[in-house]
N, C-alpha and C positions, 0 to 999 in steps of 0.2 A: 439231177439236173434237168432232165428232159421234162418231168412233171412242172417243174417251176415255169420253165419257158412256155408250156402248153397253158399253163395258168395266165401269163400274161398275156397271152394271145386271145385269151378267153375274155379277160377284161377289156382288151383293146376292142374286139368285135362287140361286146357288151355295150361299150360306150359310144360306139361311132356307126353302129349299123341304123340304117334309116327307120327301123322299126321302132326303135327305142329312143333316138335323139333327135331332137329338134334341128332343123336346118341352120340354126343360128349357132349351134355348139362350136365352140374354137378350141382345137387342141394346143395344149402348151407344152412344148418340148422340156422335159426335166431330164438330166443325166443321174445314173444311180451307178456309184463305184463302190464294189464289195469284193471281199474275198471268197469267191463261190465256193471254195473248200473248206472254209472255216464254218463250224456248226453254228455260232453265234450269228455270223453274216447270212447264212442260210436261212435261219430263223427270221432275221431281219428282213429278208428278201421276200419271203412268205407272207409276213406282217404288215408290209408296206402294200403288198398287192391287195390283202384282204381290206386294209384301210380305205384304199382307194374305191374298191367295189362297193363297201358299206357306205361310203361318203356320198357316191354319186347316185346310189339307189334312194338315199333318203333326201337328196338335194338334186332331183333331176331337173328343176327349173333353172339351176344355174347355167349360165352361157360357156363357160370353160370347163376344159377336160383336161387333167394332167396326162401326157403321153410319156412312159417312161422309156428311158436308152439306157440298159443295163451294161455296165462294162466290168470285167473281172481284174482285180489288182493283183492276185495272186499272193496278197500279202506282202508285196515288195513294193518299197518306194518308188522306183522307178516305172514300175508297170502303172502305178496309181497315177504318177505324173503324166504318163504318155496318155492314159486314157482321158485325164481331164483336158489336155491338148487337144485330142480327137474331138470330144464332145462340144468344146467350144469353137474350134475351127471348121468343122464338117458339119456337124448337127446343128450348131447354132442354139444350145440348150439356154433356156431361161434362168435355170437354176440348177445346182449339182447337190444331191445327197450323196451321203457314203459314210464309210469308216476308213479313214485315212490313218496310215502310219505317220507317226510323228517326224519323221525325216522328209515326208512328202509334203506335209501341210502347208508349210511355208511356201512352198513353190506354188502350190494349189492356191492358196489365198492370193498370192500375188497376181495370178492369172485372173482370178476373180476381179480383184482391183482394178486391172487393166481393162477387161471387158465389161466392168459394172454387172457382174453377174454374182447373186449369192452363193455363197459355199455353205451348205449346212451338214454339220457333223453329229451324229447322234450316239457313237461308240467311239472309243480310242483315243480321242483328242482331248485330253484332260490333264497332259503333263504343264509343268509351270511354265514351259517354254511357249506351249501353243496359249496358254492363258495369257501370256504377256503379249501376244501379237494384237496391235491395235489397228483394225480393219473395220470398216463399217459394212462391209460385205461378208463378214465371218459371223456365224450363228452355231453355238455350242447348245445342242438340245439334249445333251447327258449330262449327268451329275458327277462332278468333279471329285477328285481325291480328297480336296482340302475339307470337304462336308464329313465324309465317313472317318477320316483320320481325327478329327474333333470327338465324334462319339467313342473311338477307341481309347483316345486319352480321358473320357469321362469314366469309363471303366476301370482303366488302370488307377486313376486317382481315387476312384470310389473305394478300392482294396487296398490304397495306400502301398502299392508296389512303387520301387525306387529305380528299378533296372530293368529293361526288357531287351530282348533278341530278336531282331526281325529275321525271318526266312523269306527271301524275295527271289524270283526267277531273275536269272542273270541275262534279260534282254530289256528292250526298250519299255515294256510293259511294267517291268519290276522296277526299273530306275525311275520312272518318273513320279511314283509315289514317295520315294525317299525325302526330298525336300520339304514337303507337307508334313510328313510323318516326324522328322526331325523337329521341325518348327512347333509342331502341337504338344510334343512331350517336353521340349526344352521350357515351355510356358508353365508347365506344371512342376517342373523340377524333376524330370525322370532323364536318367542316363541311358544312353545305348552303349554298352561297353564292347560289342561285337556286332557285326552285321554279316549274317550267313547268306551268300549268294550262290545259288544253285543253277546250273545251265539247264534250260529246257531240255536238252538231249542227255542229261546226265543218267549213268547207269545206277543200278541199285548200290553197288560198291562205292561208287561216289556219294551218294546220299548218306549211306551209312558211315562214310568216314566223316563227313561234315556232322552228323548228329553224334558221333564220338567226340569230336572235337568241343563241341558245345556242353557235353556232359562233365567234360573236366573244369568247366567254369561254375561260379557261384550261382548264376542267374537261371532262375527256372520259370521265366514268364516270357513266352514266344508268341510273336506275331507273324502270320503265315499270310503272304499275298502272292499269289499264283494260281494259275488257272487249275481247275478240277483235275485233269490228267495227272500233271506233276504234283499236286498236292495230295491226291490220292495214294500215289508211291510214297510220299513222305510220310503219312500218318501210318500206312501199313508197315513201314520200317521203323517208326518211333516205337509202335507197340511191340515189336519184336525185341526192341532194344530195352524196353522197360520203362520208357520215358512217358507212359500214359497212365502213371501213378499218382498218387494223393500229392507228392512234393510238386508236380508241375501245372501249370495253367498256359492252355493255347487259346489263341483269338485269331478269327479268320475274318480276311476282308470280304467286301461282297463279292470278289471274283469267284470264290467258293461258296460263300454263302447264299448267293442267289441260284446256285445249282444243286443245293443240297437235295432237292426233290429227283434229281437226275442221277446222283450217285449211287453205285451199287451197295445193297445191302451190307457186303463184307467190310467195305470202307468204311460206312457209317458205324459198324460195330466197333472199329479200332478208333472211331473219333468220339466215343463216349465221353461226355463231360466238357467238350469243345464250346467255346463260346463264339458268336459270329455276330457281324453286322450286316443289314442289308437295308435298302430303301423300304419304307412302309408301304403298302399299296393296300388301299381300303377296299374291301370285298363289296361289290356292288353285283346289281343283277346283270348288268352290261357285260361286267367281266366275267361272270360265270358264264354267260352265254357265249361268249368269245372263246372262252377256253374249251367249250364243247366242240364249237366248230373248227377251232385250230386242231385239236387232238382228231377229228376225224379226217382231215385233209392233209396232215403231215406225212411225209414219205419216209422211207426206210432208212434214208441217210441218217437222220436225228430223231428216229422214232423213239429213241430210248431217253431223249431229253425233253424234259417238261418245259412248259411256256414260263420264260422269266422276264425279269424287269428289261431287258435289252430288247426283246421282241415289242414289249409295251410301249417303250420309248419310241422305237421305230414306227409303230402304229400311230401314236399320237404326232410325230413329226409329220408324216404323210398328211394326215388330217389336217395339222395347222397349214402346211404349204398349200393344201387346196383351198382353204379359206382365204388365204392371203392372195394367191392367183385370182381368185373370183374377186376380191375387193380392191386389188391395186388398181389406181387409176389409169386408164388407157392403155393397159397392158396388152389387150388384144391388136391394138394398132402398132404397136412398138416393133421397131425393127432392127435389125444389126447394120450399121454403117460399117462399110468394110474400107479399110486403108487402101490408099492408092501405092500399090507396091510393085515392084519388078517381079517376074516369074522366077527369079532367082532368088527371092526371099525366102527366109525361114518359116516354118510353121507358125512361130510365135509372132513373128511381124504380121502374117495374114490372118490372125484373130481380130475380130471386128469388135464394136463397142455396142452395147445393148442400151437402147434408149430407155427402156422401161424399167432398168435394174434399180434406180433409186427408190422409183414408186413401190416396187414389190419389196424393197428393203422395209420401207415405212409401214407397209400394210402386215409384214411379218412381224415387226416390232410391237404391234398393238394388237396382235391376235391373242385373245384369251378364250379359254374354255375348260371345262371339265374332261379330261379324258380317261382312258383306262388306267394310267400309272399315277392319276390324280390331277392336281391343279396344272393346266399348262399355261405359264407366263414367263415372258421374257425380259429380263433386267439387265441392261447393258449388254444385250444379245447373249445372254446367259441363262438357263433354265434354272429357276428357283430351287434351293436345295430343300430335299423333302425332310421330313421326319425319317428316323432310322429305327427299326426294331431290332433289338438283341435277343439273339436266339441262342439255345442251348441244346446241343445234340444229346439226345436221352433215348435210348431204346430204339436206334435206328430212325429217329425222326427229328424233326427241327421244332422245339417247343419255345414260344415267345416269352422270355421273362422280364422285359422291360421295353422301354422307348426312349429314345433321346431326340430333343427337338432343339434348335437353337435358341429358344425362349428359355425353356424351364430345364434343359440338362436331362439327367436321366429321371424317368418317372416310372411308377408302374403301371399307370393307365395312359393312353395317348392323351386324353383330354384333361388330365390332372396336371396341376401346377407344383413346381418346387419352390418354396418360399426362399431359398438362398439366393442370393445375387449372382452366384458364379454358374455360368452355364455348365462348367466341368464337374460342378460338385454333385455328389451323389453319397448317401449313405447306405448301409447294407440293408436297411428297412425300405429301401426304394426299389427293390427287387421282389420279384416272386421267386420260388424255390429254386435253388440252383443246385445241380449235381454237377460235382468237379470229377476230374480223373479219377480212377480208382474208386469210384462211387462213393465220394466224400461229399459231406454235407458242409463242411467248413472249409472258407476258401485257402490255399496255400499261403504260407508267409512270403513267397516270392525268391526265395534263395535258400540254399544248403550250402554246407562245405563241401568242396569239390571232392569227387569220389577218390582222387590221388592223395587226399589228407585226412587222416582219421580223428585229429584233434584240432582245435583252434590254439594256433602258438601264440602265447601270450608273454612278452618279454616284460621282465619286472627289473629294475636297477638294484644292483648290490652297493649299499650305503656304508660309509664309515660311522656316520652320526645320524642323530633323529631317526633311530630304528624304529621309531613308534609309528612311523607313517609305511615304511617297507622293510621288513626283517627277514633276511634269509639265513637260514639254518643247516648246517649240514648234519646227516644222520650218521650212525655207526656205520651204515652199509654204503657210504658214500654220496647217498641220495640227498636230496635239498628238500628243505620243507619252507614254504613261504607263508609269512601271515604279517599281520600289522593292519592299520587303519585302512590304507587303499586296498590291499587284496581282500580284506573283510567286506569292504561295500561292493566289491566286483562280484563276490561269492554271492552276496544277497541279490545283486541285480540280477545275475543269471537264474537264480532260483525264481525270480520274479517274471521271468520271460514266459509267454505263453507255449513254448516249446522247449525241447533238450537241445542244450548246446555243449557238448564235450569241449573241454580246453584243459591245456596244462601250462603251466609257469615254467618259464625259462629264464634263470637268472642271467644277466648280462653284466661283464665288467671286463676290464682290459687286464694285461698280463699281470699287474699288481693287486689283482682282485678287486679294484675300487673302480667305480665309475668316474671317468673325469669330468664329463660334461653331459648335460641332458639332452643337447642337441644330438649327441651321438646314438641315442635311442631313436629320434626322429630319421636319422639316416638308415638305419638298419630297418624300420618299417617302410620308408620310400622305396628302397631297394628290393622289398619284397621277401626279406629275411625271416619276416614275422607277420603274425595277422593282427596283433593288438599291443598296446603298450599300456600297462597297469603300474601305476605309482604316483608320486606326488610330483606330476607332470602339469606345469602351468600352462593355460591357454594363451597363447601369443599370435599376434598376426602374421608374423614371420612364419612361425610352425603350420599355422592354419594353410599356408600356401602349398604345403607338401602333403600334409595328412587331414584328415577329418575327426573332429573331436565330438565328444558327447557334451552334453550340459554340464555345466559345473556342479561338483558335489562338495564343494568347501566354501567357505567364506573367503571372499576375494579381496585383494587390495595389499598394497606396501605400505608400511609404516616405520617410523624410526623409535628405537627403543634407546632409553638412556638411563643412568644411574640416578638414584634419588640424592638429594642433598639437605643438609638442615637448613631452616629458615633463618636467616641472621637477623634482618630489621624487623622488630615486632613492635616499635614505637608507636606506629599509627595503625596498629591491628583494629582498633576501635573503629576505624572507619570502614572496615573490609565488609560487615554484615550488610550494608545498605549500598546500594548502587548510587552513582553521583547524581544521577537524575533524580532518584527519591530523596537524596539529601536536600537538594534545593528546592524541591516541590515543598518537603516538609517544612523547611525554614520560613519560605513565602507563605505557606499556610498559617503557620504560627502568628505571624505579623498581620495577616489579613484578618484572622479571628479577632486578634486583639483590637485591631481599629474599629471592627463591626462591634463589638461590644462596648468600646469606648462611647461610639456614636449614640447606640441604644441606650446607655446608662447616664451619660454625663449631666444631662438636664435634671435627672431626678435622684442621682445616688452622690452623696457627698463624697464617697470614697473614691469618685473619678473626677472629682473637682478639684479647686485649688489653682494655684500657679501654672504656668504652661509647662515648666519642666516638670512638675508633679504630674500632671496629666500624660505627659509622653513617658514618663518612667512607668506610670500604672499599667500603660498599654501594655509595654514590653514585659513588665513584671508579671502582670496577669495572665498574659498569652502563653509566656514559657513556663510560668509554674504549674500550669494544667500539665505538662509533661510529667510531672512526678506527683501531680493531685496535691499540691501544696498551697494553692492559691487561697487567699482570706478575703474577706468581705462578703456582704450580702448583694444577690443579684435581685435586682426590683422588676426589671422587665419582663413580661410573659415571652417577648421575643427573644431575649438573650437566654431564658431558660431552655426554651425549644431548641435554640441553634447549640447550647452546650451539651445537652443530652447527646445528640449525635456527634459532637466534637469528642466529647469524653470517650465514647465508644470506638471512635478512631484511633485516638491516642492510646487507649488500651491495647487494641489490636497491634498497633504499630510498636509499642513499647515491648510488648510479650514477644512479637516474633524477633525484635531487634536482640533481646535477652537470650532467646534460644539460639540464634545463629552466633552471637558471640560466645556463648557457652561452648558450643561445639568447636569454634576456632581455638578456644583457649585449652580445651581437654584434648582433643586430639592431637596426635603427634604432628608437628608442624615440619613437613617435609616439602620439597619442592623439586622439580626437574633441573639437573646440572646444566641442561642447555635447553633454553626456551623453545626454539623453532629451527627449522632447518637453514633458514638465512643465516642465523647467528654461527651455525657450523660451517656453512660455506665459507664465511668470512673469515673463520679462525684457521689455524693450522693444525687443528686436531686431527688425529688418525680416525679413520671408518672401517666399520667390519661389514662384511657381506658372506653369504653362505657360498662356499667353494662349489663350483661346477654349475651354479644357476645362473640365469639370464641377468641377475642384478648387476654384474659388472658392467655391461653395457648401459643400464639404467643410470647408475652413477656416474659413469663417464659422460653421459649425456647431459645430466645436472652439473657440470663442470668440475666434478671432484677430480684432482690429479691422481694419477695412477700411484704415484709414490706415497698417497696417504691412505691407500686401501689395502686392508689386510683381510685375509679370508680366514674362515673357520669351518669346521665341520660337525660340530656337536653342541648340545647346550653348555656343557661343562669346559669347552675349549672356550665358548663365548664369554663364559664368565670369567675365565682365567684373563682373557684380554682385558675385561673391564676391571678388573683387580689391579693389573699392572698400572693402568692409565695411560694416556697418551704420551706423557713424558718420558715413560719407561718402557717403550716398545709394546705399548698396549693400544686399546682405543679409547675413545671418549663417547662414541655413539655406533650403533649397528643398525642397518636397514636389512629387514628381510619381510616375507609375506607374513600375513596375519596368523595363519594356522601355526607357523614356527613360534612367533612371538607368544602366542597363548601358550603352547606348550612351555616356552622357558619361563613365563611368567609364573605357571602354574608350579615350577621347582622354585623359583627366586622371586616370589610373589613381593615381599616387602622391601627389595633393594633395588628394583627397577621399575620403569613406568614408560608405556608410549606415549608419544608426544607429536605434535605436527598433524598436518594434514594426512588424510589416506590417500594414497595414489591408486586409483582403481585398475585391476588387471581382470584376466578372464577367469581366475580360480582354477582349481584342479580339474581336471578332465581325463576320462580314458580316450586314447588315441587308436584310430583305426585308418587303412587305406583310404585314398580319395574314392569318393563314391560309393563307399562301403554300404549295402543295403542294411546291415546290421545297426547302424548308428541310431537310426530313428527308434527301433525298439528299445535298445539301450537307454537312450534318453527318457523314454516313456517308464520304463521300470525303474531308473533313478527317482523320478516324481513319485512313483508308486511306494518305494520304501521309504521316502522323506516324510510323505504324508501319513503313514502308519507308525512313524516314530522311530524307526528301525535305525536311521542314520544318527540321530539322537544318542541312542545306545551305544553304537559302535563308537561314535565320537567320545563319549564319557568313557568308556572302557580304556581307549587308547592314549587319549590325549588329556584326561584329567579334566578337573572343573575349574575353571580360571575364575569363576564369578565371584570366589572368596577374596579377590584382589579389589574387589570394589570397596572394602571397609578401609582400606589404607590409602583410598585416592587422596591425592594432594590437593585437589581443587575443592572449593566449597561453592555452591551456587550463591551468588549474592542476592538478595532480596529486591527485586526491581519494581518500577512503578506499574508493571502490568499485574502485580500482585494485589495492588491496593487502590487502582484507579477509580473502581466502582465506589468506594466508599468516599474519596475524594470529591468526586462529583455530585454525591448526594448531600454531603455537609456544605459543598459550594453554593448547589442550587438553595437549600434552605437558608444560606445566608443572604444570598441575592434576594430572595422572597421576603425575609424578614426586613432586611434594609429597605427595600421598596416600599413594603408595608408602612414602615415607620415614616418614610419621608412624605409618602402620599397623607398620612394622616396630619403631620406637621403642617405641611401647606395648605390641607383643607382648614384646619383650626386658624390659619392666618391667611386665609384667602381674601379678607377685607384689604390687606395691604396690597395684593395684586390688583383687585378691582379699583384701588383707588383712582380718581380721575382729577387730582389736583393738578394744576398747570406746571408746577415745579418738581411734580413726582414722576421720575422719569424711570424707565425699567431698571437702570443701573441702581439709582437710589431704591427702587424696592428690593432688588436682591441683596444690596448692602444691608438694608434693615432687616431682612429675614436672616441673614448671616448673624448680625448683632444679637438677634433674639435667640438664634438657634445656640451660640456658644454660651448663653447666660442659663442659669437654673430656671427649671419651669415653676413660676410663682403658684401654679394651681393645683401642683401635685401634694398630696398629704403623704408624709413618710409613715408608714404603718409602725416603725420603731418609735416613733414620738419625739418630741423635744421638750426642754425643762425651762420654766423660767422661774426666777427666784426671787419673791417678792420682798423679802427682806433678809439680810444676812448679819450674823452675829458678829461685829467687828467693832473694834475702837479705834478712834482717831487720835491721836496726838500730834505731836509736831511732824510736820513733812518729812522729816529726815530721821523720825524717831521708829525703831523696828526692833522687834523683841521676837522670840521663838514661838509666840502664840498668836501674834496679831500681825497683819501687814497694814500698813498705810498705804490707802489707795488714792491716788491724785489723778487728776484729768489727763495727764500725759501717759497713764497706763490704760492697756487694753487687756480683757480677760477672754480667754477661751477655755471652754470646758471640755474635758475629756472624762467620759463616764468609764469608771473602772468596774470589774467585776464586783457584784453584791455578794454577800453571804445568804441574803434573803430576797425573795421577790420584791417585797414593800419595804425596803429599811427607811428608817426615818432620816439617814444622813446620806451625803454623797461626797465624795472625794473629787475635787477639781483642781487643776492645775492653773495657777495665776502666775502669769509672766508679765514682768514689768520691763517695757522697752523705753531705755532712757534715750536721751539725745546722742546724737552720733558720737562715737568716740568713747562713750561710757557703759561699762558692761551691763549686761541684763541680768535680773533677778528672776528666778524660777523656782517655785517650791510648790509642794501639794499640800494642802489643808483640807480639813473636814468642814463642811458646809453645814450647817442646820437649815433645814427648810422651814420657814415660820408660817407659809401658807401652802394651800394645796398645790400639786402640780397643774399646770395648764398644758394642754395639747395645743401645739400651734398648728 
């Protein structure tokens, strides 16, 4: 203490003796409130003195000089407040530096507000309460706890630990970090099951008792936030109790991490494998020189403590204040205006108001420079958070294994970047090599079974039915053997864990040896009577309020199952292969194609000519005859031929598909569900079944089923018996259950029942554990592991059978829809439109002279009418390639107009002759058969006979 005061006197003489100081130097009084007995405060005192000496040596031209007025707070809030009052009232300081207790800071800041004097704290004032104080005269030049807890949270998340237990000192220093730590861990989903508070005056026995209490818990990740004296005793005792082994992980805050260089080698040896966070200080030449000078002049009181971040912050704070004092406008002329009060006024009422306080605040707010601790910059009167380095205690020394920055999270090098957007994220590759407690090279899983429990107690339900899921058998020695689908899955999951997990199955049942309700199992787990539940336990929202579930390991959902019934109405079965949309499109397409072919053929093909009704009949006949490829007649237009090629292909595909689908419907046994859907069941009065003890009773009640209609069952055979009785005879018409049970039931009675209706989603089967159990993430990852490896499929096939065979007796047949053929329809339609367009364009071009006619009486309407008349007539310029025949002479005899015999017909002018060429036996026969029809007067019968006509002259092509 004496040496410190002598140093201050030397600084004062150095600054104000005429030999060194210009007559214009103006002293500026600044108060300094520290606990002179605290090691860190003594270090800060020395660093502040050295900072002012260094600054004014290199800035001898400055007009101002800071004059320190130190006061001892004795580490007490009352003394700190009294010292502040004295400095403001009697010394009239322009600013106050110090490390104030949290209980005193509010009062000290209020004094600064009243007197317009800046209050600057560089240690200690980082609690949430202090940070919430809104004052333009308060400056915090220390790093807040909110920064380091984010770095700690990043470490915890990197190794996927789910629970941590903090060890904090039972005073103001320890309590102020708790809100920050809780918020940071809550953001990443980490739970704090217990908070260990150790008084600063605790004995070794008290520390051991607290460690024993923590050993009985599952959590093995600890955060230590306490000063080095108490922390050193904690680690020595933890090593003695065996808590520095490979199952544990310890993380220390900067309270100890900053002082690792000053901790005794014996304590460091007990801390092997500990991780810590501390502000990163870049090594510079200036820092190295200062550390040498500091070590040369430190006194015996803290000779065994190395320079740390607290001393560097004090140094930079003093430097910043010296710069601000010089740059503040009018500070040297500013004075205190004293209040006009009586002599009986209190000391608080006698404090004046500093006229230059606001200018000093503004100057300090914009002060920026690179100090010994790094970049000095104040944002909202708070020093910017630095990067943190993660250190690993190895071989009695601190080794840097990574860094944390606000922008990039955990990185291996301070200048590298993390590609992940989360500042908390870090992978195991983001670190350098870490040595864990017990000289382990792999991180601990973060939890173990408590020392007072040898095995994980796993509760399994005793079931009367559906034993394929869980089966409990009693051995001859009265022991039990548990197997089934769910236990086998759990066994494989435990085998897939990266660590050993001893466990034992404990069957659970009531006095009748049967489980009454699955929620009883949840109650046992919630009350702490077991550690896990393995069975066909469905994940529900209500149950998840009391326990935590792993991911589901079974198919989820609730469905309805009903018996098959024989299909009765088969009269309209021929319509079922095609959907109604396809029927309509197909019908319209046939008509459309018939019309297009008529348009393309009627002017050149006599098969499409004749009276109007004949032409209409030909359109329908030709179109629909293509369905069975029975059309007759010759197609003459190339447009028609191109269109029909594609149309025949479409008809072929459509008819073949229809035939195949109809054949399937006729050959497969025609079965249909006895109840079509859930709504039909609700409207009826039929009885409904559900599995006894499950949550389905509440589910069906919520669906408005009356309780009097609900019947329970316990096994597949009992469910089958209820269906056989029928709803009228005390049985059921339908049942609701989860899909795994229904699949197992269908595996036995595949041909008699079917699932119908919608599937109501559920969580599926899951393993249950206590809330916030650290084992849940590992179990879920192991479940995914065995699922991807096909082990789950093998277990399911072994216990639940294969229900895929039921697919062959499915009652439903997928109808052929338009989506299966729309491509062909589009192609045929496109070709038809192109052919029609081309034909019409050609027709209009041939008769363009009609459109170009400019007669006065030729209107557009007349032109269109003329084109229509031409369009419906035969094309006189077309030559039929089949040819036509004219007969020059005919062997016939004419007698009287009324005479007629078997060989001759007497033709008169009122008769017309139509020829119909019949098949010839040879290609060039000398004779043709024609049909002669006589059309008599109205009311008289017509005569029509076929005769052989002799051609007397060569055939002429028309």
